[in-house]
C-alpha positions, -999 to 999 in steps of 0.1 A, spaced: -28 -35 -56 -47 -38 -89 -66 -5 -84 -35 14 -74 -15 2 -104 -44 9 -127 -49 44 -113 -12 52 -117 -14 42 -153 -43 66 -158 -22 94 -143 -40 93 -109 -15 91 -80 -23 62 -58 -8 41 -30 -17 5 -22 -17 -3 15 -11 -39 24 -7 -57 57 27 -73 63 12 -108 57 3 -99 21 36 -83 10 47 -112 -11 13 -114 -27 15 -77 -35 49 -80 -51 36 -109 -72 5 -90 -83 25 -60 -92 48 -81 -113 19 -98 -130 5 -64 -138 38 -54 -154 47 -30 -125 75 -50 -109 90 -30 -80 58 -11 -74 61 5 -40 33 2 -15 28 10 21 26 -17 48 7 -19 80 5 -45 107 -17 -76 103 -45 -84 110 -69 -56 104 -102 -75 105 -100 -80 143 -85 -46 151 -105 -20 169 -113 14 155 -86 29 178 -60 3 166 -69 10 130 -65 47 136 -30 42 152 -20 20 122 -33 45 97 -14 74 114 18 53 115 17 47 77 9 83 67 46 92 62 52 62 40 21 70 19 33 106 15 68 95 4 54 72 -22 29 97 -35 55 125 -37 83 101 -47 106 115 -20 126 84 -9 
């Protein structure tokens, strides 16, 4: 979250991707960074035990959300 918000402030489009379990932490961090309401993409938790195939499925599933956030087309 920190890197994405910092990049955006530098004019570099960025999207943070968080698992559902860390949504509230992401919201809190965005607020602490002065970026309340910062939009980020969400994937299923956990990722540490997910196989490469499962991670690829999750990544493909979140691509549309990432594109919408980057292009600001909501």
